[in-house]
CHARMM-style PDB file with segment names, atoms N, HN, CA, C and O in Angstrom:
ATOM      1  N   MET     1      77.388 183.540  63.190  1.00  0.00      PROA
ATOM      2  CA  MET     1      78.568 182.924  62.606  1.00  0.00      PROA
ATOM      3  C   MET     1      78.134 181.657  61.860  1.00  0.00      PROA
ATOM      4  O   MET     1      77.343 180.858  62.363  1.00  0.00      PROA
ATOM      5  N   SER     2      78.667 181.499  60.660  1.00  0.00      PROA
ATOM      6  HN  SER     2      79.310 182.147  60.251  1.00  0.00      PROA
ATOM      7  CA  SER     2      78.337 180.349  59.822  1.00  0.00      PROA
ATOM      8  C   SER     2      79.621 179.618  59.428  1.00  0.00      PROA
ATOM      9  O   SER     2      80.562 180.229  58.921  1.00  0.00      PROA
ATOM     10  N   THR     3      79.649 178.315  59.664  1.00  0.00      PROA
ATOM     11  HN  THR     3      78.885 177.819  60.076  1.00  0.00      PROA
ATOM     12  CA  THR     3      80.810 177.508  59.295  1.00  0.00      PROA
ATOM     13  C   THR     3      80.347 176.348  58.420  1.00  0.00      PROA
ATOM     14  O   THR     3      79.396 175.640  58.751  1.00  0.00      PROA
ATOM     15  N   LYS     4      81.038 176.170  57.295  1.00  0.00      PROA
ATOM     16  HN  LYS     4      81.810 176.745  57.025  1.00  0.00      PROA
ATOM     17  CA  LYS     4      80.738 175.056  56.394  1.00  0.00      PROA
ATOM     18  C   LYS     4      82.024 174.278  56.143  1.00  0.00      PROA
ATOM     19  O   LYS     4      83.104 174.858  56.037  1.00  0.00      PROA
ATOM     20  N   LEU     5      81.892 172.964  56.048  1.00  0.00      PROA
ATOM     21  HN  LEU     5      81.014 172.493  56.133  1.00  0.00      PROA
ATOM     22  CA  LEU     5      83.024 172.094  55.750  1.00  0.00      PROA
ATOM     23  C   LEU     5      82.740 171.367  54.445  1.00  0.00      PROA
ATOM     24  O   LEU     5      81.698 170.729  54.291  1.00  0.00      PROA
ATOM     25  N   TYR     6      83.680 171.469  53.504  1.00  0.00      PROA
ATOM     26  HN  TYR     6      84.527 171.987  53.629  1.00  0.00      PROA
ATOM     27  CA  TYR     6      83.582 170.766  52.228  1.00  0.00      PROA
ATOM     28  C   TYR     6      84.701 169.725  52.185  1.00  0.00      PROA
ATOM     29  O   TYR     6      85.850 170.023  52.514  1.00  0.00      PROA
ATOM     30  N   VAL     7      84.359 168.515  51.781  1.00  0.00      PROA
ATOM     31  HN  VAL     7      83.426 168.273  51.514  1.00  0.00      PROA
ATOM     32  CA  VAL     7      85.327 167.421  51.726  1.00  0.00      PROA
ATOM     33  C   VAL     7      85.508 167.005  50.268  1.00  0.00      PROA
ATOM     34  O   VAL     7      84.532 166.781  49.553  1.00  0.00      PROA
ATOM     35  N   PHE     8      86.775 166.902  49.832  1.00  0.00      PROA
ATOM     36  HN  PHE     8      87.568 167.084  50.414  1.00  0.00      PROA
ATOM     37  CA  PHE     8      87.102 166.556  48.456  1.00  0.00      PROA
ATOM     38  C   PHE     8      88.059 165.362  48.433  1.00  0.00      PROA
ATOM     39  O   PHE     8      88.715 165.056  49.428  1.00  0.00      PROA
ATOM     40  N   SER     9      88.123 164.702  47.291  1.00  0.00      PROA
ATOM     41  HN  SER     9      87.590 164.951  46.482  1.00  0.00      PROA
ATOM     42  CA  SER     9      89.096 163.632  47.089  1.00  0.00      PROA
ATOM     43  C   SER     9      90.079 164.065  46.012  1.00  0.00      PROA
ATOM     44  O   SER     9      89.678 164.496  44.931  1.00  0.00      PROA
ATOM     45  N   SER    10      91.372 163.949  46.313  1.00  0.00      PROA
ATOM     46  HN  SER    10      91.698 163.599  47.191  1.00  0.00      PROA
ATOM     47  CA  SER    10      92.378 164.306  45.305  1.00  0.00      PROA
ATOM     48  C   SER    10      92.983 163.061  44.670  1.00  0.00      PROA
ATOM     49  O   SER    10      93.960 163.149  43.926  1.00  0.00      PROA
ATOM     50  N   GLY    11      92.403 161.909  44.964  1.00  0.00      PROA
ATOM     51  HN  GLY    11      91.609 161.838  45.568  1.00  0.00      PROA
ATOM     52  CA  GLY    11      92.877 160.679  44.340  1.00  0.00      PROA
ATOM     53  C   GLY    11      93.005 159.546  45.332  1.00  0.00      PROA
ATOM     54  O   GLY    11      92.576 159.640  46.482  1.00  0.00      PROA
ATOM     55  N   ILE    12      93.605 158.479  44.856  1.00  0.00      PROA
ATOM     56  HN  ILE    12      93.954 158.403  43.922  1.00  0.00      PROA
ATOM     57  CA  ILE    12      93.808 157.285  45.678  1.00  0.00      PROA
ATOM     58  C   ILE    12      95.238 156.801  45.474  1.00  0.00      PROA
ATOM     59  O   ILE    12      95.698 156.641  44.343  1.00  0.00      PROA
ATOM     60  N   LEU    13      95.931 156.571  46.581  1.00  0.00      PROA
ATOM     61  HN  LEU    13      95.558 156.700  47.499  1.00  0.00      PROA
ATOM     62  CA  LEU    13      97.250 155.953  46.510  1.00  0.00      PROA
ATOM     63  C   LEU    13      97.047 154.445  46.530  1.00  0.00      PROA
ATOM     64  O   LEU    13      96.269 153.936  47.337  1.00  0.00      PROA
ATOM     65  N   LYS    14      97.724 153.741  45.669  1.00  0.00      PROA
ATOM     66  HN  LYS    14      98.355 154.154  45.013  1.00  0.00      PROA
ATOM     67  CA  LYS    14      97.593 152.286  45.604  1.00  0.00      PROA
ATOM     68  C   LYS    14      98.874 151.657  46.143  1.00  0.00      PROA
ATOM     69  O   LYS    14      99.981 152.032  45.755  1.00  0.00      PROA
ATOM     70  N   SER    15      98.698 150.695  47.043  1.00  0.00      PROA
ATOM     71  HN  SER    15      97.799 150.390  47.358  1.00  0.00      PROA
ATOM     72  CA  SER    15      99.841 150.038  47.657  1.00  0.00      PROA
ATOM     73  C   SER    15      99.449 148.598  47.984  1.00  0.00      PROA
ATOM     74  O   SER    15      98.505 148.053  47.413  1.00  0.00      PROA
ATOM     75  N   THR    16     100.183 148.001  48.902  1.00  0.00      PROA
ATOM     76  HN  THR    16     100.950 148.444  49.366  1.00  0.00      PROA
ATOM     77  CA  THR    16      99.817 146.677  49.404  1.00  0.00      PROA
ATOM     78  C   THR    16      99.648 146.757  50.915  1.00  0.00      PROA
ATOM     79  O   THR    16     100.290 147.563  51.588  1.00  0.00      PROA
ATOM     80  N   LYS    17      98.781 145.916  51.425  1.00  0.00      PROA
ATOM     81  HN  LYS    17      98.259 145.261  50.879  1.00  0.00      PROA
ATOM     82  CA  LYS    17      98.336 146.000  52.813  1.00  0.00      PROA
ATOM     83  C   LYS    17      99.466 145.888  53.835  1.00  0.00      PROA
ATOM     84  O   LYS    17      99.444 146.577  54.854  1.00  0.00      PROA
ATOM     85  N   GLU    18     100.460 145.023  53.574  1.00  0.00      PROA
ATOM     86  HN  GLU    18     100.478 144.463  52.746  1.00  0.00      PROA
ATOM     87  CA  GLU    18     101.505 144.800  54.587  1.00  0.00      PROA
ATOM     88  C   GLU    18     102.336 146.046  54.869  1.00  0.00      PROA
ATOM     89  O   GLU    18     103.001 146.120  55.902  1.00  0.00      PROA
ATOM     90  N   LYS    19     102.309 147.020  53.973  1.00  0.00      PROA
ATOM     91  HN  LYS    19     101.769 146.960  53.133  1.00  0.00      PROA
ATOM     92  CA  LYS    19     103.072 148.253  54.198  1.00  0.00      PROA
ATOM     93  C   LYS    19     102.409 149.159  55.228  1.00  0.00      PROA
ATOM     94  O   LYS    19     103.031 150.100  55.721  1.00  0.00      PROA
ATOM     95  N   PHE    20     101.145 148.878  55.556  1.00  0.00      PROA
ATOM     96  HN  PHE    20     100.640 148.114  55.156  1.00  0.00      PROA
ATOM     97  CA  PHE    20     100.410 149.720  56.496  1.00  0.00      PROA
ATOM     98  C   PHE    20      99.915 148.960  57.721  1.00  0.00      PROA
ATOM     99  O   PHE    20      99.748 149.547  58.791  1.00  0.00      PROA
ATOM    100  N   LEU    21      99.679 147.649  57.571  1.00  0.00      PROA
ATOM    101  HN  LEU    21      99.814 147.172  56.702  1.00  0.00      PROA
ATOM    102  CA  LEU    21      99.175 146.823  58.664  1.00  0.00      PROA
ATOM    103  C   LEU    21     100.137 145.659  58.866  1.00  0.00      PROA
ATOM    104  O   LEU    21     100.188 144.743  58.045  1.00  0.00      PROA
ATOM    105  N   PHE    22     100.894 145.692  59.947  1.00  0.00      PROA
ATOM    106  HN  PHE    22     100.852 146.436  60.614  1.00  0.00      PROA
ATOM    107  CA  PHE    22     101.963 144.734  60.218  1.00  0.00      PROA
ATOM    108  C   PHE    22     101.474 143.291  60.116  1.00  0.00      PROA
ATOM    109  O   PHE    22     100.466 142.918  60.716  1.00  0.00      PROA
ATOM    110  N   ASN    23     102.212 142.483  59.338  1.00  0.00      PROA
ATOM    111  HN  ASN    23     103.031 142.786  58.850  1.00  0.00      PROA
ATOM    112  CA  ASN    23     101.925 141.049  59.163  1.00  0.00      PROA
ATOM    113  C   ASN    23     100.499 140.763  58.685  1.00  0.00      PROA
ATOM    114  O   ASN    23      99.906 139.754  59.067  1.00  0.00      PROA
ATOM    115  N   THR    24      99.963 141.629  57.870  1.00  0.00      PROA
ATOM    116  HN  THR    24     100.445 142.448  57.559  1.00  0.00      PROA
ATOM    117  CA  THR    24      98.598 141.454  57.378  1.00  0.00      PROA
ATOM    118  C   THR    24      98.564 141.612  55.872  1.00  0.00      PROA
ATOM    119  O   THR    24      99.113 142.574  55.336  1.00  0.00      PROA
ATOM    120  N   GLY    25      97.933 140.689  55.191  1.00  0.00      PROA
ATOM    121  HN  GLY    25      97.487 139.908  55.626  1.00  0.00      PROA
ATOM    122  CA  GLY    25      97.643 140.834  53.767  1.00  0.00      PROA
ATOM    123  C   GLY    25      98.842 141.055  52.871  1.00  0.00      PROA
ATOM    124  O   GLY    25      98.808 141.945  52.022  1.00  0.00      PROA
ATOM    125  N   VAL    26      99.899 140.281  53.029  1.00  0.00      PROA
ATOM    126  HN  VAL    26      99.926 139.558  53.720  1.00  0.00      PROA
ATOM    127  CA  VAL    26     101.096 140.441  52.200  1.00  0.00      PROA
ATOM    128  C   VAL    26     100.714 140.308  50.728  1.00  0.00      PROA
ATOM    129  O   VAL    26     100.147 139.299  50.310  1.00  0.00      PROA
ATOM    130  N   GLY    27     101.031 141.334  49.955  1.00  0.00      PROA
ATOM    131  HN  GLY    27     101.492 142.154  50.294  1.00  0.00      PROA
ATOM    132  CA  GLY    27     100.739 141.355  48.529  1.00  0.00      PROA
ATOM    133  C   GLY    27      99.308 141.719  48.179  1.00  0.00      PROA
ATOM    134  O   GLY    27      98.980 141.878  47.003  1.00  0.00      PROA
ATOM    135  N   GLU    28      98.453 141.854  49.185  1.00  0.00      PROA
ATOM    136  HN  GLU    28      98.719 141.725  50.140  1.00  0.00      PROA
ATOM    137  CA  GLU    28      97.046 142.187  48.931  1.00  0.00      PROA
ATOM    138  C   GLU    28      96.917 143.677  48.613  1.00  0.00      PROA
ATOM    139  O   GLU    28      97.453 144.504  49.351  1.00  0.00      PROA
ATOM    140  N   PRO    29      96.225 144.037  47.540  1.00  0.00      PROA
ATOM    141  CA  PRO    29      96.071 145.450  47.188  1.00  0.00      PROA
ATOM    142  C   PRO    29      95.415 146.242  48.320  1.00  0.00      PROA
ATOM    143  O   PRO    29      94.548 145.739  49.034  1.00  0.00      PROA
ATOM    144  N   PHE    30      95.854 147.493  48.463  1.00  0.00      PROA
ATOM    145  HN  PHE    30      96.559 147.902  47.883  1.00  0.00      PROA
ATOM    146  CA  PHE    30      95.342 148.359  49.528  1.00  0.00      PROA
ATOM    147  C   PHE    30      95.253 149.775  48.983  1.00  0.00      PROA
ATOM    148  O   PHE    30      96.262 150.338  48.558  1.00  0.00      PROA
ATOM    149  N   ASP    31      94.068 150.351  48.988  1.00  0.00      PROA
ATOM    150  HN  ASP    31      93.249 149.893  49.333  1.00  0.00      PROA
ATOM    151  CA  ASP    31      93.851 151.709  48.486  1.00  0.00      PROA
ATOM    152  C   ASP    31      93.766 152.689  49.649  1.00  0.00      PROA
ATOM    153  O   ASP    31      93.089 152.428  50.643  1.00  0.00      PROA
ATOM    154  N   ILE    32      94.456 153.819  49.518  1.00  0.00      PROA
ATOM    155  HN  ILE    32      95.006 154.032  48.710  1.00  0.00      PROA
ATOM    156  CA  ILE    32      94.443 154.852  50.539  1.00  0.00      PROA
ATOM    157  C   ILE    32      93.846 156.112  49.930  1.00  0.00      PROA
ATOM    158  O   ILE    32      94.455 156.718  49.049  1.00  0.00      PROA
ATOM    159  N   PRO    33      92.658 156.517  50.387  1.00  0.00      PROA
ATOM    160  CA  PRO    33      92.078 157.748  49.850  1.00  0.00      PROA
ATOM    161  C   PRO    33      92.891 158.956  50.306  1.00  0.00      PROA
ATOM    162  O   PRO    33      93.457 158.958  51.399  1.00  0.00      PROA
ATOM    163  N   VAL    34      92.943 159.977  49.460  1.00  0.00      PROA
ATOM    164  HN  VAL    34      92.484 159.975  48.572  1.00  0.00      PROA
ATOM    165  CA  VAL    34      93.688 161.198  49.787  1.00  0.00      PROA
ATOM    166  C   VAL    34      92.701 162.370  49.772  1.00  0.00      PROA
ATOM    167  O   VAL    34      92.471 162.989  48.733  1.00  0.00      PROA
ATOM    168  N   PRO    35      92.122 162.663  50.943  1.00  0.00      PROA
ATOM    169  CA  PRO    35      91.148 163.753  50.999  1.00  0.00      PROA
ATOM    170  C   PRO    35      91.824 165.102  51.228  1.00  0.00      PROA
ATOM    171  O   PRO    35      92.979 165.179  51.645  1.00  0.00      PROA
ATOM    172  N   TYR    36      91.081 166.144  50.946  1.00  0.00      PROA
ATOM    173  HN  TYR    36      90.142 166.081  50.607  1.00  0.00      PROA
ATOM    174  CA  TYR    36      91.453 167.478  51.405  1.00  0.00      PROA
ATOM    175  C   TYR    36      90.176 168.210  51.758  1.00  0.00      PROA
ATOM    176  O   TYR    36      89.088 167.792  51.363  1.00  0.00      PROA
ATOM    177  N   PHE    37      90.298 169.302  52.501  1.00  0.00      PROA
ATOM    178  HN  PHE    37      91.182 169.642  52.822  1.00  0.00      PROA
ATOM    179  CA  PHE    37      89.135 169.940  53.095  1.00  0.00      PROA
ATOM    180  C   PHE    37      89.167 171.447  52.872  1.00  0.00      PROA
ATOM    181  O   PHE    37      90.230 172.067  52.860  1.00  0.00      PROA
ATOM    182  N   LEU    38      87.991 172.017  52.698  1.00  0.00      PROA
ATOM    183  HN  LEU    38      87.127 171.514  52.707  1.00  0.00      PROA
ATOM    184  CA  LEU    38      87.828 173.465  52.629  1.00  0.00      PROA
ATOM    185  C   LEU    38      86.866 173.850  53.741  1.00  0.00      PROA
ATOM    186  O   LEU    38      85.742 173.350  53.801  1.00  0.00      PROA
ATOM    187  N   VAL    39      87.307 174.737  54.618  1.00  0.00      PROA
ATOM    188  HN  VAL    39      88.219 175.143  54.569  1.00  0.00      PROA
ATOM    189  CA  VAL    39      86.461 175.252  55.688  1.00  0.00      PROA
ATOM    190  C   VAL    39      86.118 176.688  55.329  1.00  0.00      PROA
ATOM    191  O   VAL    39      87.001 177.488  55.020  1.00  0.00      PROA
ATOM    192  N   ASP    40      84.835 177.010  55.372  1.00  0.00      PROA
ATOM    193  HN  ASP    40      84.117 176.361  55.623  1.00  0.00      PROA
ATOM    194  CA  ASP    40      84.366 178.372  55.086  1.00  0.00      PROA
ATOM    195  C   ASP    40      83.744 178.922  56.361  1.00  0.00      PROA
ATOM    196  O   ASP    40      82.688 178.461  56.794  1.00  0.00      PROA
ATOM    197  N   VAL    41      84.403 179.909  56.960  1.00  0.00      PROA
ATOM    198  HN  VAL    41      85.261 180.284  56.608  1.00  0.00      PROA
ATOM    199  CA  VAL    41      83.900 180.545  58.174  1.00  0.00      PROA
ATOM    200  C   VAL    41      83.536 181.978  57.819  1.00  0.00      PROA
ATOM    201  O   VAL    41      84.408 182.833  57.662  1.00  0.00      PROA
ATOM    202  N   ASP    42      82.257 182.228  57.696  1.00  0.00      PROA
ATOM    203  HN  ASP    42      81.548 181.534  57.823  1.00  0.00      PROA
ATOM    204  CA  ASP    42      81.757 183.568  57.360  1.00  0.00      PROA
ATOM    205  C   ASP    42      82.465 184.176  56.154  1.00  0.00      PROA
ATOM    206  O   ASP    42      82.789 185.363  56.161  1.00  0.00      PROA
ATOM    207  N   GLY    43      82.707 183.378  55.126  1.00  0.00      PROA
ATOM    208  HN  GLY    43      82.444 182.413  55.120  1.00  0.00      PROA
ATOM    209  CA  GLY    43      83.338 183.878  53.905  1.00  0.00      PROA
ATOM    210  C   GLY    43      84.851 183.774  53.882  1.00  0.00      PROA
ATOM    211  O   GLY    43      85.464 183.956  52.830  1.00  0.00      PROA
ATOM    212  N   THR    44      85.469 183.484  55.023  1.00  0.00      PROA
ATOM    213  HN  THR    44      84.972 183.335  55.877  1.00  0.00      PROA
ATOM    214  CA  THR    44      86.910 183.256  55.061  1.00  0.00      PROA
ATOM    215  C   THR    44      87.148 181.781  54.771  1.00  0.00      PROA
ATOM    216  O   THR    44      86.652 180.911  55.487  1.00  0.00      PROA
ATOM    217  N   LYS    45      87.906 181.507  53.722  1.00  0.00      PROA
ATOM    218  HN  LYS    45      88.308 182.213  53.140  1.00  0.00      PROA
ATOM    219  CA  LYS    45      88.107 180.127  53.285  1.00  0.00      PROA
ATOM    220  C   LYS    45      89.497 179.626  53.682  1.00  0.00      PROA
ATOM    221  O   LYS    45      90.498 180.320  53.504  1.00  0.00      PROA
ATOM    222  N   ILE    46      89.536 178.409  54.223  1.00  0.00      PROA
ATOM    223  HN  ILE    46      88.723 177.846  54.368  1.00  0.00      PROA
ATOM    224  CA  ILE    46      90.781 177.805  54.685  1.00  0.00      PROA
ATOM    225  C   ILE    46      90.904 176.418  54.053  1.00  0.00      PROA
ATOM    226  O   ILE    46      90.015 175.582  54.216  1.00  0.00      PROA
ATOM    227  N   LEU    47      92.003 176.171  53.333  1.00  0.00      PROA
ATOM    228  HN  LEU    47      92.725 176.850  53.201  1.00  0.00      PROA
ATOM    229  CA  LEU    47      92.275 174.841  52.781  1.00  0.00      PROA
ATOM    230  C   LEU    47      93.128 174.053  53.769  1.00  0.00      PROA
ATOM    231  O   LEU    47      94.092 174.579  54.326  1.00  0.00      PROA
ATOM    232  N   ILE    48      92.768 172.795  53.982  1.00  0.00      PROA
ATOM    233  HN  ILE    48      91.985 172.368  53.530  1.00  0.00      PROA
ATOM    234  CA  ILE    48      93.497 171.940  54.915  1.00  0.00      PROA
ATOM    235  C   ILE    48      93.928 170.677  54.186  1.00  0.00      PROA
ATOM    236  O   ILE    48      93.118 170.020  53.531  1.00  0.00      PROA
ATOM    237  N   ASP    49      95.211 170.341  54.305  1.00  0.00      PROA
ATOM    238  HN  ASP    49      95.868 170.874  54.837  1.00  0.00      PROA
ATOM    239  CA  ASP    49      95.803 169.161  53.671  1.00  0.00      PROA
ATOM    240  C   ASP    49      95.376 169.070  52.219  1.00  0.00      PROA
ATOM    241  O   ASP    49      94.450 168.336  51.874  1.00  0.00      PROA
ATOM    242  N   THR    50      96.049 169.813  51.388  1.00  0.00      PROA
ATOM    243  HN  THR    50      96.801 170.409  51.668  1.00  0.00      PROA
ATOM    244  CA  THR    50      95.612 170.004  50.008  1.00  0.00      PROA
ATOM    245  C   THR    50      96.037 168.902  49.048  1.00  0.00      PROA
ATOM    246  O   THR    50      96.371 169.177  47.896  1.00  0.00      PROA
ATOM    247  N   GLY    51      96.027 167.661  49.513  1.00  0.00      PROA
ATOM    248  HN  GLY    51      95.755 167.438  50.449  1.00  0.00      PROA
ATOM    249  CA  GLY    51      96.158 166.532  48.600  1.00  0.00      PROA
ATOM    250  C   GLY    51      97.536 165.903  48.524  1.00  0.00      PROA
ATOM    251  O   GLY    51      98.370 166.049  49.417  1.00  0.00      PROA
ATOM    252  N   ILE    52      97.740 165.201  47.428  1.00  0.00      PROA
ATOM    253  HN  ILE    52      97.062 165.083  46.702  1.00  0.00      PROA
ATOM    254  CA  ILE    52      98.957 164.436  47.197  1.00  0.00      PROA
ATOM    255  C   ILE    52     100.126 165.370  46.882  1.00  0.00      PROA
ATOM    256  O   ILE    52      99.972 166.360  46.167  1.00  0.00      PROA
ATOM    257  N   SER    53     101.287 165.040  47.425  1.00  0.00      PROA
ATOM    258  HN  SER    53     101.413 164.235  48.006  1.00  0.00      PROA
ATOM    259  CA  SER    53     102.508 165.781  47.116  1.00  0.00      PROA
ATOM    260  C   SER    53     102.782 165.725  45.616  1.00  0.00      PROA
ATOM    261  O   SER    53     102.678 164.654  45.020  1.00  0.00      PROA
ATOM    262  N   PRO    54     103.131 166.856  44.987  1.00  0.00      PROA
ATOM    263  CA  PRO    54     103.452 166.833  43.556  1.00  0.00      PROA
ATOM    264  C   PRO    54     104.563 165.836  43.224  1.00  0.00      PROA
ATOM    265  O   PRO    54     104.556 165.239  42.148  1.00  0.00      PROA
ATOM    266  N   GLY    55     105.511 165.652  44.135  1.00  0.00      PROA
ATOM    267  HN  GLY    55     105.516 166.137  45.010  1.00  0.00      PROA
ATOM    268  CA  GLY    55     106.584 164.691  43.915  1.00  0.00      PROA
ATOM    269  C   GLY    55     106.062 163.270  43.804  1.00  0.00      PROA
ATOM    270  O   GLY    55     106.614 162.457  43.063  1.00  0.00      PROA
ATOM    271  N   CYS    56     105.005 162.970  44.535  1.00  0.00      PROA
ATOM    272  HN  CYS    56     104.556 163.630  45.137  1.00  0.00      PROA
ATOM    273  CA  CYS    56     104.421 161.629  44.507  1.00  0.00      PROA
ATOM    274  C   CYS    56     103.812 161.321  43.143  1.00  0.00      PROA
ATOM    275  O   CYS    56     103.824 160.170  42.707  1.00  0.00      PROA
ATOM    276  N   ILE    57     103.293 162.312  42.483  1.00  0.00      PROA
ATOM    277  HN  ILE    57     103.283 163.247  42.838  1.00  0.00      PROA
ATOM    278  CA  ILE    57     102.685 162.111  41.169  1.00  0.00      PROA
ATOM    279  C   ILE    57     103.755 161.777  40.135  1.00  0.00      PROA
ATOM    280  O   ILE    57     103.568 160.884  39.309  1.00  0.00      PROA
ATOM    281  N   LYS    58     104.881 162.497  40.181  1.00  0.00      PROA
ATOM    282  HN  LYS    58     105.034 163.222  40.852  1.00  0.00      PROA
ATOM    283  CA  LYS    58     105.956 162.283  39.204  1.00  0.00      PROA
ATOM    284  C   LYS    58     106.807 161.059  39.524  1.00  0.00      PROA
ATOM    285  O   LYS    58     107.200 160.320  38.622  1.00  0.00      PROA
ATOM    286  N   ASP    59     107.093 160.843  40.817  1.00  0.00      PROA
ATOM    287  HN  ASP    59     106.773 161.443  41.550  1.00  0.00      PROA
ATOM    288  CA  ASP    59     108.001 159.767  41.218  1.00  0.00      PROA
ATOM    289  C   ASP    59     107.558 159.192  42.567  1.00  0.00      PROA
ATOM    290  O   ASP    59     108.173 159.498  43.589  1.00  0.00      PROA
ATOM    291  N   PRO    60     106.497 158.361  42.594  1.00  0.00      PROA
ATOM    292  CA  PRO    60     105.979 157.849  43.863  1.00  0.00      PROA
ATOM    293  C   PRO    60     107.011 157.092  44.695  1.00  0.00      PROA
ATOM    294  O   PRO    60     107.098 157.302  45.905  1.00  0.00      PROA
ATOM    295  N   LYS    61     107.785 156.224  44.071  1.00  0.00      PROA
ATOM    296  HN  LYS    61     107.715 156.054  43.088  1.00  0.00      PROA
ATOM    297  CA  LYS    61     108.769 155.440  44.833  1.00  0.00      PROA
ATOM    298  C   LYS    61     109.862 156.332  45.401  1.00  0.00      PROA
ATOM    299  O   LYS    61     110.278 156.149  46.545  1.00  0.00      PROA
ATOM    300  N   GLY    62     110.327 157.289  44.620  1.00  0.00      PROA
ATOM    301  HN  GLY    62     109.989 157.438  43.691  1.00  0.00      PROA
ATOM    302  CA  GLY    62     111.365 158.195  45.089  1.00  0.00      PROA
ATOM    303  C   GLY    62     110.884 159.111  46.203  1.00  0.00      PROA
ATOM    304  O   GLY    62     111.660 159.486  47.082  1.00  0.00      PROA
ATOM    305  N   THR    63     109.601 159.472  46.168  1.00  0.00      PROA
ATOM    306  HN  THR    63     108.971 159.167  45.454  1.00  0.00      PROA
ATOM    307  CA  THR    63     109.046 160.379  47.170  1.00  0.00      PROA
ATOM    308  C   THR    63     108.729 159.658  48.472  1.00  0.00      PROA
ATOM    309  O   THR    63     109.050 160.170  49.545  1.00  0.00      PROA
ATOM    310  N   TRP    64     108.112 158.492  48.407  1.00  0.00      PROA
ATOM    311  HN  TRP    64     107.851 158.077  47.536  1.00  0.00      PROA
ATOM    312  CA  TRP    64     107.615 157.814  49.602  1.00  0.00      PROA
ATOM    313  C   TRP    64     108.500 156.680  50.102  1.00  0.00      PROA
ATOM    314  O   TRP    64     108.318 156.225  51.231  1.00  0.00      PROA
ATOM    315  N   CYS    65     109.442 156.214  49.309  1.00  0.00      PROA
ATOM    316  HN  CYS    65     109.590 156.584  48.392  1.00  0.00      PROA
ATOM    317  CA  CYS    65     110.225 155.038  49.728  1.00  0.00      PROA
ATOM    318  C   CYS    65     111.604 155.379  50.268  1.00  0.00      PROA
ATOM    319  O   CYS    65     112.312 154.481  50.725  1.00  0.00      PROA
ATOM    320  N   ASN    66     112.002 156.611  50.234  1.00  0.00      PROA
ATOM    321  HN  ASN    66     111.427 157.340  49.863  1.00  0.00      PROA
ATOM    322  CA  ASN    66     113.334 156.974  50.734  1.00  0.00      PROA
ATOM    323  C   ASN    66     113.302 157.263  52.207  1.00  0.00      PROA
ATOM    324  OT1 ASN    66     114.334 157.584  52.796  1.00  0.00      PROA
TER     325      ASN     66
END
């Protein structure tokens, strides 16, 4: 049995630190990587967490702030 893991980046979400770390870095830029993964088990391929929501690309505030 052979298993391989491939790691990809689908982009970076840009925000500010206080939105993720309570009372820390108010207004300080904060980048969140958005990875996704491909697992290959003996030729069977499985995608895991396939990146940023399409809604986030078109309307980030509407998608993540509601």
